[in-house]
C-alpha positions in Angstrom: 64.1 -43.5 -79.4 63.3 -42.9 -83.2 65.9 -41.0 -85.8 65.4 -39.0 -88.4 66.6 -38.5 -92.0 65.6 -35.1 -93.4 66.3 -34.2 -96.1 66.2 -30.8 -97.5 66.6 -30.4 -101.6 66.2 -28.5 -104.9 64.7 -31.3 -107.7 65.9 -29.8 -111.5 65.6 -33.1 -113.4 62.0 -34.6 -111.6 61.8 -37.5 -114.1 65.9 -38.3 -113.0 65.4 -38.2 -109.6 61.8 -40.3 -109.3 64.2 -43.4 -110.8 66.2 -42.7 -107.9 62.9 -42.6 -105.0 61.9 -45.7 -106.1 65.3 -47.4 -106.0 65.9 -46.3 -102.9 62.6 -47.8 -101.5 64.1 -51.3 -101.1 67.2 -50.4 -98.9 65.1 -48.5 -96.8 62.5 -51.2 -96.2 65.2 -53.4 -95.1 66.7 -50.6 -92.8 63.4 -50.0 -91.6 62.6 -46.7 -92.6 59.9 -44.9 -93.0 58.3 -42.2 -94.9 56.4 -39.4 -92.9 56.2 -36.5 -95.2 57.4 -34.7 -98.1 56.7 -30.9 -99.5 57.3 -28.0 -100.2 58.4 -25.0 -98.3 56.3 -22.8 -98.4 57.4 -20.3 -96.1 60.8 -19.0 -94.0 59.4 -18.0 -91.0 62.7 -17.4 -89.6 66.1 -17.9 -90.2 68.0 -19.0 -93.8 66.9 -21.8 -96.4 67.6 -22.2 -99.9 66.4 -25.7 -100.8 62.5 -25.8 -102.0 61.7 -29.7 -100.6 61.7 -31.7 -97.3 61.2 -34.7 -97.0 61.7 -37.0 -93.2 62.8 -40.5 -92.7 61.9 -42.0 -89.8 64.1 -44.8 -88.7 63.5 -47.0 -85.2 67.2 -45.7 -84.0 70.1 -43.8 -84.8 71.8 -46.5 -85.6 69.6 -47.9 -88.3 69.2 -44.7 -90.1 73.3 -44.9 -89.9 73.1 -48.1 -91.4 71.1 -47.3 -94.4 72.2 -44.4 -95.5 76.4 -45.9 -95.1 74.7 -49.8 -96.1 76.0 -51.4 -99.9 72.4 -51.8 -100.4 71.2 -48.0 -100.5 74.9 -47.2 -101.9 74.5 -49.1 -105.1 71.5 -46.4 -106.1 72.6 -43.3 -104.2 73.9 -42.3 -107.8 70.9 -42.2 -109.3 70.6 -39.0 -107.8 73.5 -37.1 -108.8 72.8 -34.0 -111.3 68.9 -34.5 -110.5 69.4 -31.1 -107.9 70.8 -30.5 -104.4 70.3 -32.2 -101.4 70.8 -31.5 -97.5 70.9 -34.8 -96.2 70.7 -34.6 -92.1 70.6 -37.4 -89.5 68.4 -36.3 -86.3 68.8 -38.9 -83.2 65.3 -37.5 -81.2 65.8 -37.1 -77.3 
């Protein structure tokens, strides 16, 4: 079953953040991560949510998603998002 990494974020330095996006693309491809959607949160219909953007990546399974996030390839570029905003990464295994 597919697994998803959902990222909620508020970007404060978009120019620097773009470098992270570009640098992480190869590692996503290597672990069969697929960009599904990205967009701005337009309304909170219920509950609390303090981030402004949401991005969803799909992976073939939970193992691939975890392997990507903890990989040396992603680890080498992950620091590029430091000080560019705030981020919440959530792993969701579908059923």
